[in-house]
A tleap script that builds the chain and sets N, CA, C and O, in Angstrom:
source leaprc.protein.ff14SB
mol = sequence {
  NMET ILE LYS THR ASN ILE SER LYS ASP LYS
  ILE LYS PHE GLU ASN LEU HIE LYS SER PHE
  PHE ASN ASP LEU ASN THR THR CYS SER ILE
  ALA ASP GLN LYS VAL ALA ILE THR ASN ILE
  ASP VAL GLU ASN GLN ASP PRO ALA SER VAL
  GLU LEU GLU ILE ILE VAL ASP LYS PHE TYR
  ILE SER PHE TRP ASP GLY TYR SER LEU ALA
  GLU ARG PHE ASP PHE VAL SER TYR GLU PRO
  ALA LEU THR GLN PHE LYS LYS SER ALA LYS
  LYS LEU ALA LYS ASN LEU ARG ARG CPHE
}
set mol.1.N position { 0.836 -1.184 0.000 }
set mol.1.CA position { 0.000 0.000 0.000 }
set mol.1.C position { 0.882 1.250 0.000 }
set mol.1.O position { 1.853 1.327 0.754 }
set mol.2.N position { 0.554 2.197 -0.820 }
set mol.2.CA position { 1.310 3.443 -0.900 }
set mol.2.C position { 0.946 4.326 0.287 }
set mol.2.O position { -0.230 4.516 0.597 }
set mol.3.N position { 1.965 4.860 0.945 }
set mol.3.CA position { 1.737 5.675 2.119 }
set mol.3.C position { 1.900 7.164 1.826 }
set mol.3.O position { 1.939 7.971 2.755 }
set mol.4.N position { 1.996 7.539 0.558 }
set mol.4.CA position { 2.133 8.940 0.178 }
set mol.4.C position { 0.802 9.650 0.365 }
set mol.4.O position { -0.255 9.134 0.002 }
set mol.5.N position { 0.876 10.839 0.937 }
set mol.5.CA position { -0.299 11.659 1.158 }
set mol.5.C position { -0.109 12.931 0.338 }
set mol.5.O position { 0.796 13.720 0.610 }
set mol.6.N position { -0.957 13.127 -0.656 }
set mol.6.CA position { -0.826 14.269 -1.556 }
set mol.6.C position { -0.959 15.591 -0.805 }
set mol.6.O position { -0.279 16.560 -1.143 }
set mol.7.N position { -1.806 15.646 0.191 }
set mol.7.CA position { -2.035 16.910 0.887 }
set mol.7.C position { -0.803 17.405 1.656 }
set mol.7.O position { -0.757 18.567 2.060 }
set mol.8.N position { 0.200 16.530 1.863 }
set mol.8.CA position { 1.422 17.008 2.533 }
set mol.8.C position { 2.203 17.957 1.632 }
set mol.8.O position { 3.016 18.742 2.120 }
set mol.9.N position { 1.967 17.896 0.323 }
set mol.9.CA position { 2.590 18.807 -0.639 }
set mol.9.C position { 1.641 19.913 -1.062 }
set mol.9.O position { 1.752 20.438 -2.170 }
set mol.10.N position { 0.715 20.269 -0.197 }
set mol.10.CA position { -0.313 21.258 -0.516 }
set mol.10.C position { 0.294 22.575 -0.991 }
set mol.10.O position { -0.174 23.145 -1.977 }
set mol.11.N position { 1.306 23.059 -0.322 }
set mol.11.CA position { 1.929 24.333 -0.692 }
set mol.11.C position { 2.573 24.237 -2.068 }
set mol.11.O position { 2.511 25.182 -2.855 }
set mol.12.N position { 3.187 23.103 -2.355 }
set mol.12.CA position { 3.804 22.898 -3.663 }
set mol.12.C position { 2.759 22.978 -4.784 }
set mol.12.O position { 2.998 23.605 -5.817 }
set mol.13.N position { 1.601 22.340 -4.574 }
set mol.13.CA position { 0.540 22.362 -5.578 }
set mol.13.C position { -0.109 23.743 -5.700 }
set mol.13.O position { -0.454 24.175 -6.799 }
set mol.14.N position { -0.270 24.425 -4.579 }
set mol.14.CA position { -0.833 25.775 -4.619 }
set mol.14.C position { 0.091 26.729 -5.363 }
set mol.14.O position { -0.376 27.559 -6.143 }
set mol.15.N position { 1.387 26.622 -5.135 }
set mol.15.CA position { 2.345 27.472 -5.842 }
set mol.15.C position { 2.381 27.159 -7.335 }
set mol.15.O position { 2.496 28.067 -8.158 }
set mol.16.N position { 2.285 25.884 -7.686 }
set mol.16.CA position { 2.225 25.493 -9.090 }
set mol.16.C position { 0.987 26.111 -9.743 }
set mol.16.O position { 1.063 26.644 -10.850 }
set mol.17.N position { -0.142 26.036 -9.055 }
set mol.17.CA position { -1.383 26.617 -9.572 }
set mol.17.C position { -1.246 28.122 -9.757 }
set mol.17.O position { -1.656 28.659 -10.786 }
set mol.18.N position { -0.679 28.801 -8.783 }
set mol.18.CA position { -0.504 30.253 -8.876 }
set mol.18.C position { 0.431 30.640 -10.015 }
set mol.18.O position { 0.189 31.630 -10.706 }
set mol.19.N position { 1.493 29.871 -10.215 }
set mol.19.CA position { 2.468 30.250 -11.237 }
set mol.19.C position { 1.969 29.999 -12.657 }
set mol.19.O position { 2.269 30.792 -13.549 }
set mol.20.N position { 1.233 28.946 -12.892 }
set mol.20.CA position { 0.760 28.631 -14.248 }
set mol.20.C position { -0.602 29.231 -14.571 }
set mol.20.O position { -0.873 29.536 -15.733 }
set mol.21.N position { -1.467 29.408 -13.570 }
set mol.21.CA position { -2.861 29.753 -13.825 }
set mol.21.C position { -3.309 31.059 -13.188 }
set mol.21.O position { -4.508 31.258 -12.995 }
set mol.22.N position { -2.385 31.957 -12.855 }
set mol.22.CA position { -2.747 33.167 -12.123 }
set mol.22.C position { -3.714 34.070 -12.893 }
set mol.22.O position { -4.499 34.785 -12.272 }
set mol.23.N position { -3.677 34.056 -14.221 }
set mol.23.CA position { -4.547 34.925 -15.011 }
set mol.23.C position { -5.727 34.173 -15.635 }
set mol.23.O position { -6.459 34.736 -16.448 }
set mol.24.N position { -5.912 32.911 -15.261 }
set mol.24.CA position { -6.980 32.084 -15.822 }
set mol.24.C position { -8.038 31.785 -14.763 }
set mol.24.O position { -7.762 31.831 -13.564 }
set mol.25.N position { -9.224 31.484 -15.210 }
set mol.25.CA position { -10.338 31.186 -14.309 }
set mol.25.C position { -10.345 29.689 -13.994 }
set mol.25.O position { -11.058 28.915 -14.632 }
set mol.26.N position { -9.544 29.294 -13.005 }
set mol.26.CA position { -9.398 27.887 -12.636 }
set mol.26.C position { -9.509 27.723 -11.126 }
set mol.26.O position { -9.452 28.691 -10.367 }
set mol.27.N position { -9.669 26.481 -10.720 }
set mol.27.CA position { -9.690 26.153 -9.303 }
set mol.27.C position { -8.729 24.993 -9.054 }
set mol.27.O position { -8.515 24.156 -9.930 }
set mol.28.N position { -8.159 24.951 -7.867 }
set mol.28.CA position { -7.255 23.874 -7.484 }
set mol.28.C position { -7.795 23.227 -6.212 }
set mol.28.O position { -7.905 23.874 -5.170 }
set mol.29.N position { -8.130 21.943 -6.312 }
set mol.29.CA position { -8.620 21.231 -5.128 }
set mol.29.C position { -7.608 20.160 -4.737 }
set mol.29.O position { -7.131 19.396 -5.576 }
set mol.30.N position { -7.292 20.124 -3.442 }
set mol.30.CA position { -6.267 19.217 -2.921 }
set mol.30.C position { -6.870 18.403 -1.786 }
set mol.30.O position { -7.406 18.948 -0.821 }
set mol.31.N position { -6.768 17.085 -1.923 }
set mol.31.CA position { -7.231 16.161 -0.885 }
set mol.31.C position { -6.093 15.181 -0.584 }
set mol.31.O position { -5.019 15.277 -1.179 }
set mol.32.N position { -6.318 14.258 0.320 }
set mol.32.CA position { -5.278 13.294 0.694 }
set mol.32.C position { -4.849 12.402 -0.468 }
set mol.32.O position { -3.669 12.073 -0.589 }
set mol.33.N position { -5.782 12.013 -1.314 }
set mol.33.CA position { -5.488 11.072 -2.392 }
set mol.33.C position { -5.635 11.658 -3.787 }
set mol.33.O position { -5.484 10.936 -4.773 }
set mol.34.N position { -5.931 12.972 -3.895 }
set mol.34.CA position { -6.173 13.544 -5.221 }
set mol.34.C position { -5.926 15.043 -5.229 }
set mol.34.O position { -6.255 15.743 -4.271 }
set mol.35.N position { -5.346 15.527 -6.314 }
set mol.35.CA position { -5.240 16.957 -6.582 }
set mol.35.C position { -5.746 17.192 -8.002 }
set mol.35.O position { -5.428 16.432 -8.916 }
set mol.36.N position { -6.535 18.246 -8.177 }
set mol.36.CA position { -7.106 18.534 -9.488 }
set mol.36.C position { -7.088 20.033 -9.740 }
set mol.36.O position { -7.438 20.826 -8.866 }
set mol.37.N position { -6.678 20.409 -10.938 }
set mol.37.CA position { -6.763 21.787 -11.400 }
set mol.37.C position { -7.793 21.780 -12.517 }
set mol.37.O position { -7.638 21.070 -13.510 }
set mol.38.N position { -8.852 22.580 -12.349 }
set mol.38.CA position { -9.989 22.535 -13.253 }
set mol.38.C position { -10.346 23.925 -13.747 }
set mol.38.O position { -10.364 24.883 -12.973 }
set mol.39.N position { -10.627 24.032 -15.035 }
set mol.39.CA position { -11.097 25.275 -15.624 }
set mol.39.C position { -12.538 25.510 -15.188 }
set mol.39.O position { -13.354 24.589 -15.211 }
set mol.40.N position { -12.850 26.732 -14.794 }
set mol.40.CA position { -14.220 27.069 -14.405 }
set mol.40.C position { -14.921 27.615 -15.649 }
set mol.40.O position { -14.652 28.730 -16.095 }
set mol.41.N position { -15.824 26.803 -16.195 }
set mol.41.CA position { -16.538 27.163 -17.412 }
set mol.41.C position { -17.981 26.703 -17.255 }
set mol.41.O position { -18.261 25.505 -17.297 }
set mol.42.N position { -18.905 27.658 -17.074 }
set mol.42.CA position { -20.305 27.307 -16.833 }
set mol.42.C position { -20.978 26.735 -18.069 }
set mol.42.O position { -21.990 26.045 -17.950 }
set mol.43.N position { -20.443 27.003 -19.248 }
set mol.43.CA position { -21.038 26.506 -20.484 }
set mol.43.C position { -20.597 25.086 -20.827 }
set mol.43.O position { -21.244 24.423 -21.637 }
set mol.44.N position { -19.524 24.615 -20.234 }
set mol.44.CA position { -18.981 23.302 -20.557 }
set mol.44.C position { -19.212 22.356 -19.379 }
set mol.44.O position { -18.712 22.593 -18.279 }
set mol.45.N position { -19.962 21.295 -19.612 }
set mol.45.CA position { -20.232 20.335 -18.540 }
set mol.45.C position { -19.032 19.433 -18.263 }
set mol.45.O position { -18.968 18.793 -17.214 }
set mol.46.N position { -18.090 19.378 -19.189 }
set mol.46.CA position { -16.884 18.559 -19.043 }
set mol.46.C position { -15.673 19.481 -19.205 }
set mol.46.O position { -15.030 19.472 -20.254 }
set mol.47.N position { -15.352 20.285 -18.166 }
set mol.47.CA position { -14.307 21.290 -18.308 }
set mol.47.C position { -12.907 20.682 -18.422 }
set mol.47.O position { -12.668 19.551 -17.998 }
set mol.48.N position { -12.006 21.442 -18.991 }
set mol.48.CA position { -10.614 21.027 -19.089 }
set mol.48.C position { -10.024 20.945 -17.684 }
set mol.48.O position { -10.275 21.806 -16.840 }
set mol.49.N position { -9.230 19.889 -17.443 }
set mol.49.CA position { -8.623 19.729 -16.127 }
set mol.49.C position { -7.452 18.760 -16.197 }
set mol.49.O position { -7.280 18.025 -17.169 }
set mol.50.N position { -6.663 18.783 -15.147 }
set mol.50.CA position { -5.586 17.817 -14.965 }
set mol.50.C position { -5.682 17.320 -13.523 }
set mol.50.O position { -5.880 18.106 -12.596 }
set mol.51.N position { -5.538 16.000 -13.345 }
set mol.51.CA position { -5.705 15.386 -12.030 }
set mol.51.C position { -4.556 14.434 -11.735 }
set mol.51.O position { -4.066 13.729 -12.617 }
set mol.52.N position { -4.144 14.431 -10.490 }
set mol.52.CA position { -3.191 13.439 -9.975 }
set mol.52.C position { -3.926 12.703 -8.868 }
set mol.52.O position { -4.396 13.312 -7.907 }
set mol.53.N position { -4.020 11.379 -9.013 }
set mol.53.CA position { -4.802 10.594 -8.062 }
set mol.53.C position { -4.054 9.323 -7.683 }
set mol.53.O position { -3.407 8.698 -8.524 }
set mol.54.N position { -4.148 8.945 -6.412 }
set mol.54.CA position { -3.588 7.681 -5.937 }
set mol.54.C position { -4.726 6.677 -5.847 }
set mol.54.O position { -5.704 6.892 -5.131 }
set mol.55.N position { -4.589 5.582 -6.578 }
set mol.55.CA position { -5.564 4.495 -6.524 }
set mol.55.C position { -4.793 3.210 -6.287 }
set mol.55.O position { -3.929 2.841 -7.083 }
set mol.56.N position { -5.100 2.538 -5.204 }
set mol.56.CA position { -4.445 1.311 -4.750 }
set mol.56.C position { -2.938 1.550 -4.670 }
set mol.56.O position { -2.495 2.262 -3.768 }
set mol.57.N position { -2.146 0.998 -5.557 }
set mol.57.CA position { -0.692 1.145 -5.487 }
set mol.57.C position { -0.106 1.896 -6.673 }
set mol.57.O position { 1.064 1.706 -7.005 }
set mol.58.N position { -0.897 2.742 -7.314 }
set mol.58.CA position { -0.410 3.489 -8.477 }
set mol.58.C position { -0.846 4.947 -8.411 }
set mol.58.O position { -1.812 5.309 -7.739 }
set mol.59.N position { -0.091 5.766 -9.138 }
set mol.59.CA position { -0.398 7.185 -9.298 }
set mol.59.C position { -0.909 7.379 -10.714 }
set mol.59.O position { -0.274 6.939 -11.673 }
set mol.60.N position { -2.050 8.033 -10.848 }
set mol.60.CA position { -2.659 8.252 -12.157 }
set mol.60.C position { -2.750 9.742 -12.452 }
set mol.60.O position { -3.190 10.528 -11.614 }
set mol.61.N position { -2.329 10.119 -13.653 }
set mol.61.CA position { -2.477 11.478 -14.148 }
set mol.61.C position { -3.525 11.421 -15.250 }
set mol.61.O position { -3.397 10.643 -16.195 }
set mol.62.N position { -4.559 12.242 -15.128 }
set mol.62.CA position { -5.600 12.326 -16.154 }
set mol.62.C position { -5.626 13.748 -16.694 }
set mol.62.O position { -5.722 14.707 -15.929 }
set mol.63.N position { -5.543 13.880 -18.002 }
set mol.63.CA position { -5.582 15.180 -18.666 }
set mol.63.C position { -6.850 15.241 -19.506 }
set mol.63.O position { -6.985 14.521 -20.495 }
set mol.64.N position { -7.778 16.105 -19.104 }
set mol.64.CA position { -9.043 16.291 -19.813 }
set mol.64.C position { -8.916 17.574 -20.624 }
set mol.64.O position { -8.580 18.623 -20.074 }
set mol.65.N position { -9.183 17.501 -21.928 }
set mol.65.CA position { -8.997 18.661 -22.793 }
set mol.65.C position { -10.238 19.539 -22.935 }
set mol.65.O position { -10.211 20.500 -23.703 }
set mol.66.N position { -11.300 19.248 -22.236 }
set mol.66.CA position { -12.523 20.030 -22.333 }
set mol.66.C position { -13.594 19.317 -23.131 }
set mol.66.O position { -14.739 19.766 -23.182 }
set mol.67.N position { -13.234 18.224 -23.746 }
set mol.67.CA position { -14.196 17.430 -24.507 }
set mol.67.C position { -14.216 15.987 -24.014 }
set mol.67.O position { -15.277 15.379 -23.871 }
set mol.68.N position { -13.037 15.455 -23.759 }
set mol.68.CA position { -12.922 14.064 -23.325 }
set mol.68.C position { -11.573 13.855 -22.645 }
set mol.68.O position { -10.764 14.777 -22.536 }
set mol.69.N position { -11.353 12.640 -22.198 }
set mol.69.CA position { -10.065 12.282 -21.611 }
set mol.69.C position { -9.047 12.215 -22.740 }
set mol.69.O position { -9.136 11.344 -23.606 }
set mol.70.N position { -8.087 13.121 -22.738 }
set mol.70.CA position { -7.108 13.192 -23.816 }
set mol.70.C position { -5.905 12.294 -23.544 }
set mol.70.O position { -5.409 11.630 -24.454 }
set mol.71.N position { -5.433 12.270 -22.294 }
set mol.71.CA position { -4.255 11.465 -21.945 }
set mol.71.C position { -4.428 10.910 -20.540 }
set mol.71.O position { -5.034 11.536 -19.670 }
set mol.72.N position { -3.881 9.727 -20.346 }
set mol.72.CA position { -3.866 9.118 -19.009 }
set mol.72.C position { -2.534 8.410 -18.837 }
set mol.72.O position { -2.122 7.615 -19.682 }
set mol.73.N position { -1.875 8.708 -17.742 }
set mol.73.CA position { -0.584 8.112 -17.420 }
set mol.73.C position { -0.699 7.405 -16.080 }
set mol.73.O position { -1.462 7.830 -15.213 }
set mol.74.N position { 0.057 6.327 -15.909 }
set mol.74.CA position { 0.119 5.685 -14.595 }
set mol.74.C position { 1.576 5.438 -14.226 }
set mol.74.O position { 2.406 5.101 -15.070 }
set mol.75.N position { 1.857 5.616 -12.951 }
set mol.75.CA position { 3.206 5.507 -12.420 }
set mol.75.C position { 3.175 4.694 -11.131 }
set mol.75.O position { 2.158 4.643 -10.439 }
set mol.76.N position { 4.302 4.060 -10.818 }
set mol.76.CA position { 4.398 3.307 -9.569 }
set mol.76.C position { 5.107 4.101 -8.476 }
set mol.76.O position { 5.073 3.707 -7.311 }
set mol.77.N position { 5.751 5.220 -8.837 }
set mol.77.CA position { 6.387 6.044 -7.809 }
set mol.77.C position { 5.938 7.500 -7.946 }
set mol.77.O position { 5.500 7.936 -9.011 }
set mol.78.N position { 6.056 8.224 -6.864 }
set mol.78.CA position { 5.505 9.574 -6.754 }
set mol.78.C position { 6.274 10.609 -7.575 }
set mol.78.O position { 5.652 11.449 -8.226 }
set mol.79.N position { 7.582 10.574 -7.562 }
set mol.79.CA position { 8.379 11.607 -8.220 }
set mol.79.C position { 8.130 11.698 -9.726 }
set mol.79.O position { 7.906 12.800 -10.225 }
set mol.80.N position { 8.161 10.582 -10.479 }
set mol.80.CA position { 7.842 10.698 -11.911 }
set mol.80.C position { 6.397 11.157 -12.154 }
set mol.80.O position { 6.124 11.867 -13.122 }
set mol.81.N position { 5.484 10.752 -11.281 }
set mol.81.CA position { 4.091 11.193 -11.416 }
set mol.81.C position { 3.985 12.698 -11.200 }
set mol.81.O position { 3.241 13.378 -11.907 }
set mol.82.N position { 4.719 13.214 -10.235 }
set mol.82.CA position { 4.719 14.643 -9.960 }
set mol.82.C position { 5.297 15.425 -11.139 }
set mol.82.O position { 4.776 16.481 -11.497 }
set mol.83.N position { 6.356 14.919 -11.734 }
set mol.83.CA position { 6.954 15.557 -12.908 }
set mol.83.C position { 5.960 15.602 -14.067 }
set mol.83.O position { 5.832 16.628 -14.735 }
set mol.84.N position { 5.259 14.500 -14.308 }
set mol.84.CA position { 4.271 14.461 -15.391 }
set mol.84.C position { 3.086 15.371 -15.087 }
set mol.84.O position { 2.528 15.982 -15.999 }
set mol.85.N position { 2.695 15.469 -13.821 }
set mol.85.CA position { 1.606 16.367 -13.444 }
set mol.85.C position { 1.976 17.814 -13.778 }
set mol.85.O position { 1.150 18.562 -14.300 }
set mol.86.N position { 3.210 18.203 -13.480 }
set mol.86.CA position { 3.665 19.568 -13.794 }
set mol.86.C position { 3.639 19.814 -15.291 }
set mol.86.O position { 3.201 20.875 -15.734 }
set mol.87.N position { 4.105 18.845 -16.081 }
set mol.87.CA position { 4.083 18.981 -17.544 }
set mol.87.C position { 2.655 19.107 -18.056 }
set mol.87.O position { 2.372 19.937 -18.920 }
set mol.88.N position { 1.763 18.292 -17.528 }
set mol.88.CA position { 0.364 18.328 -17.953 }
set mol.88.C position { -0.312 19.630 -17.529 }
set mol.88.O position { -1.133 20.171 -18.270 }
set mol.89.N position { 0.024 20.135 -16.349 }
set mol.89.CA position { -0.534 21.407 -15.882 }
set mol.89.C position { -0.077 22.548 -16.785 }
set mol.89.O position { -0.867 23.427 -17.128 }
set mol.90.N position { 1.183 22.532 -17.165 }
set mol.90.CA position { 1.708 23.562 -18.063 }
set mol.90.C position { 1.006 23.493 -19.417 }
set mol.90.O position { 0.678 24.526 -20.002 }
set mol.91.N position { 0.775 22.282 -19.913 }
set mol.91.CA position { 0.074 22.083 -21.177 }
set mol.91.C position { -1.362 22.601 -21.074 }
set mol.91.O position { -1.857 23.246 -21.999 }
set mol.92.N position { -2.031 22.322 -19.953 }
set mol.92.CA position { -3.393 22.791 -19.753 }
set mol.92.C position { -3.440 24.327 -19.770 }
set mol.92.O position { -4.306 24.911 -20.421 }
set mol.93.N position { -2.529 24.970 -19.071 }
set mol.93.CA position { -2.483 26.437 -19.041 }
set mol.93.C position { -2.272 26.998 -20.449 }
set mol.93.O position { -2.916 27.974 -20.833 }
set mol.94.N position { -1.388 26.393 -21.200 }
set mol.94.CA position { -1.124 26.828 -22.565 }
set mol.94.C position { -2.368 26.686 -23.427 }
set mol.94.O position { -2.693 27.588 -24.199 }
set mol.95.N position { -3.068 25.557 -23.302 }
set mol.95.CA position { -4.290 25.336 -24.081 }
set mol.95.C position { -5.398 26.306 -23.693 }
set mol.95.O position { -6.120 26.789 -24.565 }
set mol.96.N position { -5.548 26.603 -22.402 }
set mol.96.CA position { -6.581 27.524 -21.969 }
set mol.96.C position { -6.311 28.940 -22.461 }
set mol.96.O position { -7.249 29.673 -22.774 }
set mol.97.N position { -5.063 29.329 -22.531 }
set mol.97.CA position { -4.739 30.660 -23.040 }
set mol.97.C position { -4.995 30.751 -24.548 }
set mol.97.O position { -5.373 31.805 -25.060 }
set mol.98.N position { -4.789 29.656 -25.235 }
set mol.98.CA position { -4.949 29.613 -26.675 }
set mol.98.C position { -6.419 29.699 -27.083 }
set mol.98.O position { -6.741 30.322 -28.095 }
set mol.99.N position { -7.312 29.085 -26.312 }
set mol.99.CA position { -8.721 28.996 -26.724 }
set mol.99.C position { -9.609 29.823 -25.870 }
set mol.99.O position { -10.820 29.856 -26.088 }
savepdb mol mol.pdb
quit
């Protein structure tokens, strides 16, 4: 069983959100097993978002492009998952600025 608690890195995720999404209408929710950055769009029922979630013994990154699940990654250790989450968050910010 993985003993990593995502909320222990709360400040790290909040700073990442502030640095990439400071001028965008997004929200960042952080829980023990999941962190999600989501675009706030009242017209879109499936908003663009990026999520890092711990399920059983794996870390999952889900990148939603605003229409469907665009990419999904799974990792067995936290550090590579965190690196991919940062890359996906940067990609999400870039896409939101573009459209």
